[in-house]
DRENROLUM-937088 format. One line per 3 residues: their letters; for each residue x, y, z of N, C-alpha, C, O. Coordinates in Angstrom, 3 decimals. Each point is the difference from the previous one (the first is absolute). Layout:
residues N
a	X/Y/Z/X/Y/Z/X/Y/Z/X/Y/Z  ...
***
This chain:
residues 77
xxx	92.810/128.319/136.659/-0.316/-0.251/-1.390/-1.072/-1.102/-0.187/0.020/-1.043/0.653  -0.957/1.338/-1.582/-1.037/-0.938/-0.240/0.468/-0.931/-1.131/0.723/0.364/-0.927  -1.221/-1.632/1.103/0.323/-1.004/-1.098/-1.299/-0.480/-0.588/-1.026/-0.073/0.677
xxx	1.091/-0.265/-1.998/-1.158/-0.423/-0.608/-0.149/-1.542/0.302/-1.116/-0.506/0.115  2.201/-0.171/0.000/0.012/-1.422/0.288/1.178/-0.358/0.937/1.039/0.659/-0.037  -1.193/-1.644/0.828/1.099/-0.483/0.844/0.175/-1.501/-0.218/-0.976/-0.746/-0.084
xxx	2.181/0.335/-0.002/0.365/-1.425/-0.185/0.932/-0.395/1.061/1.135/0.475/0.046  -1.619/-1.424/0.905/0.872/-0.497/1.016/0.443/-1.312/-0.447/-0.779/-0.949/-0.082  2.104/0.871/-0.229/0.533/-1.293/-0.477/1.106/-0.457/0.878/0.983/-0.566/-0.479
xxx	-1.117/0.801/1.788/0.948/-0.453/0.940/-0.020/-1.583/-0.063/-1.068/-0.592/-0.155  2.202/-0.042/0.271/0.137/-1.437/-0.127/0.293/-0.491/-1.419/0.245/-1.191/-0.195  -0.266/2.165/-0.888/0.314/-0.418/-1.273/1.492/0.424/-0.230/0.553/0.842/0.707
xxx	0.031/-1.462/-1.704/1.414/0.211/-0.382/0.015/0.368/-1.498/-1.021/-0.098/-0.680  2.201/0.524/0.179/0.180/0.319/-1.295/0.014/-1.370/-0.816/0.450/-1.025/0.511  -0.921/1.058/-1.689/-0.569/1.124/-0.801/-1.462/0.257/0.172/-0.589/0.852/-0.665
xxx	-0.019/-1.640/1.615/-1.467/0.079/0.220/-0.455/1.315/0.414/-1.102/0.412/-0.363  1.917/0.311/1.136/-0.339/1.296/0.574/-0.235/0.955/-1.226/-1.015/0.692/-0.072  1.985/-0.685/-0.881/-0.179/0.880/-1.159/-1.185/-0.455/-0.868/-0.808/0.837/-0.400
xxx	0.689/-2.061/0.117/-1.076/-0.574/-0.838/-1.346/0.422/0.555/-0.829/0.513/-0.751  0.572/-0.716/2.080/-1.270/0.271/0.613/-0.272/1.547/-0.012/-1.125/0.438/-0.240  2.200/0.373/0.507/-0.151/1.404/-0.077/-0.425/0.467/-1.385/-0.904/0.822/-0.142
xxx	1.593/-1.378/-0.912/-0.274/0.406/-1.354/-1.446/-0.361/-0.409/-0.669/0.762/-0.698  0.219/-1.916/1.142/-1.319/-0.487/-0.375/-1.091/0.980/0.587/-0.975/0.335/-0.672  1.187/0.099/1.936/-0.947/0.913/0.598/0.154/1.370/-0.739/-1.032/0.592/-0.316
xxx	2.200/-0.073/0.032/0.189/1.270/-0.641/-0.712/-0.042/-1.410/-0.603/0.994/-0.404  0.676/-2.088/-0.296/-0.646/-0.091/-1.318/-1.445/0.235/0.085/-0.590/0.474/-0.971  -0.045/-0.777/2.086/-1.479/0.191/0.113/-0.349/1.413/0.436/-1.179/0.350/0.057
xxx	2.147/0.447/0.242/-0.211/1.444/0.499/-0.037/0.958/-1.148/0.459/-0.327/-1.094  -0.989/1.497/1.310/-0.060/1.018/-0.958/1.309/0.878/0.076/0.582/0.152/1.074  -0.154/0.397/-2.201/1.142/0.938/-0.055/-0.224/1.078/1.083/-1.077/0.582/0.125
xxx	2.136/-0.355/0.633/-0.058/1.087/1.034/-0.319/-0.507/1.393/0.183/0.689/1.003  -0.672/-1.936/-0.983/-0.351/-0.549/1.334/1.258/-0.471/0.743/1.038/-0.257/-0.611  -1.155/0.149/1.956/1.216/-0.328/0.809/-0.260/-1.315/0.733/-1.020/-0.199/0.659
xxx	2.025/-0.699/-0.817/0.020/-1.249/0.721/0.990/-0.012/1.122/1.140/0.436/-0.154  -1.571/-0.931/1.275/0.964/-0.218/1.166/0.182/-1.474/0.085/-0.956/-0.767/0.111  2.249/0.366/-0.168/0.333/-1.376/0.091/0.840/-0.197/1.292/0.956/0.734/0.250
xxx	-1.356/-1.773/0.578/0.664/-0.236/1.280/0.775/-1.387/-0.202/-0.569/-1.027/-0.370  1.862/1.116/0.641/0.810/-1.293/-0.117/0.785/-0.199/1.296/0.222/0.942/0.760  0.194/-2.195/-0.525/0.868/-0.247/1.134/1.225/-0.815/-0.422/0.650/-0.649/0.820
xxx	-0.366/0.699/-2.077/1.136/-0.736/-0.508/0.958/1.060/-0.534/-0.266/0.640/-1.017  1.371/-0.469/1.711/0.860/1.172/-0.340/0.443/0.182/-1.467/0.023/1.120/-0.511  0.338/-2.270/-0.181/0.342/0.176/-1.404/-1.205/0.642/-0.811/0.205/0.755/-0.950
xxx	-1.404/-1.085/1.362/-1.173/0.617/-0.717/-0.072/1.525/0.102/-0.458/0.683/-0.915  0.924/-0.175/2.056/-0.015/1.434/0.224/0.901/0.690/-0.999/-0.116/1.207/-0.214  1.015/-1.960/-0.399/0.922/0.646/-1.055/-0.478/-0.421/-1.328/-0.026/0.835/-0.904
xxx	-0.382/-2.134/0.682/-0.255/-0.547/-1.343/-1.324/0.531/-0.494/-0.101/0.328/-1.181  -0.909/-0.225/2.003/-1.294/0.429/-0.536/0.053/1.408/-0.456/-0.489/0.234/-1.106  1.043/0.811/1.834/0.149/1.277/-0.534/0.710/0.091/-1.303/-0.429/0.678/-0.934
xxx	1.591/-1.416/0.888/0.836/0.009/-1.196/-0.745/-0.569/-1.166/0.095/0.554/-1.095  -0.860/-1.664/1.263/-0.751/-0.612/-1.092/-1.131/1.000/-0.456/-0.264/0.180/-1.189  -0.346/0.421/2.173/-1.104/0.953/-0.367/0.506/1.124/-0.844/-0.632/0.341/-1.000
xxx	1.762/0.263/1.359/0.630/1.094/-0.787/0.304/-0.485/-1.374/-0.207/0.738/-0.963  0.701/-1.975/0.815/0.288/-0.579/-1.245/-1.295/-0.241/-0.890/0.046/-0.022/-1.230  -1.147/-0.148/1.935/-1.252/-0.076/-0.644/-0.608/1.307/-0.357/-1.056/0.013/-0.632
xxx	1.642/1.082/0.989/-0.393/1.274/-0.319/-0.979/0.633/1.062/-0.631/1.033/-0.224  0.567/-1.709/1.340/-0.870/0.569/1.105/0.777/0.991/0.907/1.231/0.012/0.006  -1.916/0.748/0.694/0.680/1.038/0.937/-0.022/-0.576/1.396/-1.066/-0.285/0.546
xxx	2.219/0.116/0.023/0.184/-0.406/1.416/0.110/1.295/0.839/0.972/0.752/-0.066  -1.998/-0.563/0.826/-0.003/1.327/0.811/0.835/-0.149/1.192/0.679/0.953/0.384  -0.675/-2.146/0.272/0.892/-0.158/1.165/0.152/-1.459/0.436/-0.857/-0.825/-0.319
xxx	1.846/0.518/0.984/0.173/-1.241/0.690/0.430/0.220/1.426/1.100/0.504/0.229  -1.953/-0.875/0.782/0.191/0.289/1.361/0.017/-1.226/0.845/-0.820/-0.901/-0.173  1.733/0.860/1.072/0.066/-1.059/1.028/-1.084/0.352/1.071/0.001/1.082/0.588
xxx	-0.912/-2.051/-0.376/-1.081/0.268/0.926/-0.037/-0.911/1.192/-0.876/0.108/0.858  1.810/-0.987/-0.807/0.194/-0.892/1.178/1.399/-0.651/-0.119/0.758/0.261/-0.933  -0.467/-1.101/1.905/1.318/-0.603/0.060/0.371/-0.764/-1.281/1.151/0.032/-0.435
xxx	-2.100/-0.694/-0.141/0.134/-0.735/-1.286/-1.126/0.242/-0.974/-0.425/-0.911/-0.711  -0.074/2.172/0.676/-1.150/0.313/-0.856/0.315/1.337/-0.703/0.568/0.945/0.548  -1.016/-0.975/-1.874/0.188/1.205/-0.828/-1.234/0.211/-0.745/-0.702/-0.950/-0.348
xxx	0.395/2.243/0.075/-1.143/0.401/-0.856/0.691/0.623/-1.209/1.003/0.709/0.083  -1.652/-1.050/-1.259/0.455/0.469/-1.325/-1.138/0.701/-0.555/-1.048/-0.617/-0.193  1.161/1.950/-0.105/-1.134/0.741/-0.511/0.241/0.236/-1.502/1.047/0.503/-0.409
xxx	-2.068/-0.890/-0.405/0.172/-0.020/-1.433/-1.144/0.802/-0.622/-1.151/-0.203/0.386  1.417/1.093/-1.319/-1.021/0.625/-0.757/0.008/-0.642/-1.463/1.027/-0.127/-0.666  -2.211/-0.235/0.280/-0.128/-0.617/-1.370/0.158/1.158/-1.021/-0.720/0.996/0.059
xx	1.642/-1.151/-0.954/0.219/1.006/-1.020/-0.535/-0.481/-1.386/-0.480/0.780/-0.823  0.597/-2.087/0.633/-0.511/-0.439/-1.311/-0.628/-1.467/0.144/-0.487/-0.562/-0.981
***
């Protein structure tokens, strides 16, 4: 899958992971895809949940390492 933007926020914790993801997404066009990489397990659950609550489409959440996850989000609005 191709991504329009990638945000590597390993080392960050909640709520900063969501806030930083949201700020990047706000600069993107509707339909574009953002890949967010986190290494804080609670963020792998809270960021997708918060994005859905914001009306965005979470395409997938994948574990990509022992303590790393990627969250794939499509901007809907």
